[in-house]
C-alpha positions, 0 to 999 in steps of 0.5 A, a space after each residue: 736141150 735149152 732150159 726153157 724147152 726142158 721146163 716146158 717138157 717137165 710142165 707136161 708131166 709135173 702134175 700127173 701121177 704114176 699108175 701103180 701096178 701089181 705083181 699080178 698085172 706084171 705077171 699076167 701081161 708078161 705071160 700073155 706077151 710070151 705066148 704071142 712071141 712066136 707069132 710071125 711078127 715076133 709078138 710086136 702086134 700083141 705088144 702094141 697095147 702094152 707099148 701104148 701104156 709104156 709110152 704114156 707112163 714112162 715119161 711120167 715116172 722119169 719126169 717126176 724123178 727129174 723134178 724130184 732131183 731139181 727140187 731136192 727136199 734134202 737140206 744138202 745141196 745135191 745139185 753141187 754133186 757132179 754125179 747127181 747133176 749128170 744123173 739129172 742130165 741123163 734123165 732129162 735126155 731120156 724124157 726128151 727121147 720118150 716124149 719128143 723123139 719117139 712117136 706113139 706105137 700105133 703101127 708096126 714101124 712105130 712099135 719097132 721104133 719104140 722097142 728100140 727106145 726101150 733098149 736104149 733106156 735099158 742100157 742107159 739105166 746101168 749108167 744111171 744106177 752107177 751115177 746114183 751110187 757114186 753120187 751117194 758116196 760123194 755126198 757122204 764124203 762132202 758131208 764128212 769133210 763139211 764142204 761149204 757148197 753142199 752142207 748148209 751153215 746150220 749143219 756144220 760143227 761150229 754152228 752145232 757147238 754154238 747152239 749147244 753153248 747158247 741153249 745150255 744143251 743140244 735139245 729142248 724137252 717136253 713132258 712126253 717127247 724131245 724135240 730138236 733145238 729150236 734155235 736152229 732153222 727148222 720146219 714146224 706146224 703153225 697154228 694155221 695147220 701149214 708147215 712153215 720155217 722158223 727164222 731165228 734171226 727175225 725172232 723177238 721176245 714173245 708172250 706167255 699166256 696164263 696157262 703157260 702156253 706160248 702165244 704164236 705171233 708169227 715171225 715177229 715174235 718168239 716164245 720166251 720159253 721153249 714151245 711145248 707142242 703135242 707129241 705128234 707135232 713138229 719133228 715126230 710127225 715131220 720126220 716120221 722116224 723113230 729116232 726123232 722120238 728117242 733123244 738117246 738116238 740123236 747123233 750129237 744134235 737133233 737138227 742134224 738127225 732131222 736133216 739125216 731123216 729127211 735125206 733118207 726119206 728123199 733117197 728112199 723115194 728116189 731109189 724106189 722111182 728108179 726101181 719101178 721105172 727100170 722094172 717096167 722097162 726091163 720086164 718088157 725088153 726081157 720078154 721081147 729079146 730073151 723070152 722070159 719075164 722078170 716077174 715069175 712064180 718062184 721057189 724062194 728056197 732055191 734062190 735062198 740056197 744059191 744066194 747063201 752059196 755065192 755069199 759064202 764063196 765070196 767070204 772064202 775068197 776074201 779071207 783066204 779060209 773057209 767061211 762060217 757055215 750057213 745053215 738053211 732051215 725051211 719047214 715048208 721047202 716047196 713053197 712058191 710065190 710070185 716075185 722078181 727072182 733077182 730082187 729076192 736073190 740080191 736081198 738075201 745075198 746082201 744079208 748073208 754077206 753081211 752076216 758072214 763078215 760080222 761073224 768072221 770079224 767078231 771072231 777074228 782070232 779063229 780060223 775055224 769053228 765059227 758060230 753057225 749062221 742060220 737062214 730060216 725060211 717060213 711061209 704063212 697065209 700072207 707072207 714068205 719070211 726069212 730070218 738071217 741070224 748071226 753071232 757077229 757081236 751085234 750093234 749098239 742101239 745108238 748105231 742101229 739108225 745109221 744102218 739105214 743111212 744112205 750116207 754111210 759108206 765103206 768107200 771114199 769119194 767117187 772119182 768119175 775119171 776112174 772106171 770101176 772094175 769090169 766085173 762091177 761095170 757089168 753087174 747091176 742088180 736092178 737092171 739084169 737078171 744076170 746079176 745072179 751069175 756075176 754076183 760071185 765076182 763082187 768083193 765082200 764089202 764096199 759094193 752091192 746094194 746096201 741095207 737101205 736099198 735092200 729095204 726099199 726093194 723089199 718094201 716095193 711090193 708090200 714087204 719089209 726088212 727089219 733088224 733086231 740086234 743085241 750088242 755083244 751077241 749078234 743080229 737077226 735080220 727079218 725079210 718079209 715078202 707079201 704072198 699076195 699077187 695084188 701087192 701094189 707098187 707104193 704110192 710115190 706121189 712127188 707133190 706129197 713128198 715135197 709138201 711133207 719133207 720141207 727142207 730144214 734150211 734157210 730160207 725155204 726154197 720156192 717150189 718149182 713143182 708149183 711153178 711148173 704146174 
């Protein structure tokens, strides 16, 4: 597809917003389609109505994903990462397939053609998720090796050291809050109320008013003393991360921490967009081809038991001796709720697997009598909650924030020329319920969804994932699921993301979203 044709295609969807669905809508539509599946046409007539919605909705979701990747509100130039470039190309082709090469499903023939398109998109989604995972590994490796094509100059070690030497320290402090070093390019809230980018190269000596406040004179001036903003301005509001409020948690330099938080926010958005798009596609393909829907009324305890069993077997295979005991505690064992079973399985599987590894590694001189890992399930009026508790040594406070980073990895850079093992190629926690059969073939670490992705799965329908850790003792992971069937997909507005995540770079990039509008 030519660049002009691609831009024309993006223009059709850039200004549209996705339709947010609830668990109840997924479940109700799925049950209706399943009842009609035994009809003479295999349920295609009943499917035509929902197919019309999918034909309108999927291009909006995929189109916004492409634009988000092109805009890249992260300070790192992910467009230089081959896997992300391939991901953009794949999504562009998916969008073209849906919008230009698949007619609206208005007749039996066009409905069948649309179903075939969904099957193609489902199979392609596995490759896309693999590219996303490989791209994150490659980006992490590029940042650690300071690849000049990807890492902007102001985030490289020499610039960080220069800021520290010039300013006498890595940060400026106000009476209530610490802010990143203002000598680095960064976004700030101007008196006009708009986010703007500082440009230290253009700064000149400014003036200070009698009350001690610096007078804003635009890019032609800079306060002679560090600017003191209100506690809810600049980085605290900009990043929306607790780590920006606590200078102890900053990693070497506040500007780097701000960049990390923006990158995390972008990949939170990107992963959620992938999650919702794939769920929409695979739910309908599963109904038509396999006779089951992905959103079901489930018994969480059964899924928790299976996840703990499979994680324990992986631990035993990896270390070669019996795994620590996972004790499951459930005062209300018969609780049911509406959810996606393989989503819950993948989250608990990851949490228990992490707890097992931490326990064995912390008590590595033992071969038996490990501390028990507790998996507690509780149910209330609003939530079904799980707590996974281990005595694996815990995590220092300064390292807790890194747990949620997409750029932390236990593996080296991705190599597109080397295919993953067949068991990994086949599995995909977000693209097939068969992950629950194949998860036991995964290694103990280095593969899987990772905690940042697990948290996004939990948050997608109104839940959350939190960690509380005590260094020297252990970690408690709290997973919450909303029991409300009206729990809705999150508001993933692309324009809001781009406006509130002004890149910490020099200079600010022009917005192609506004250009294409």
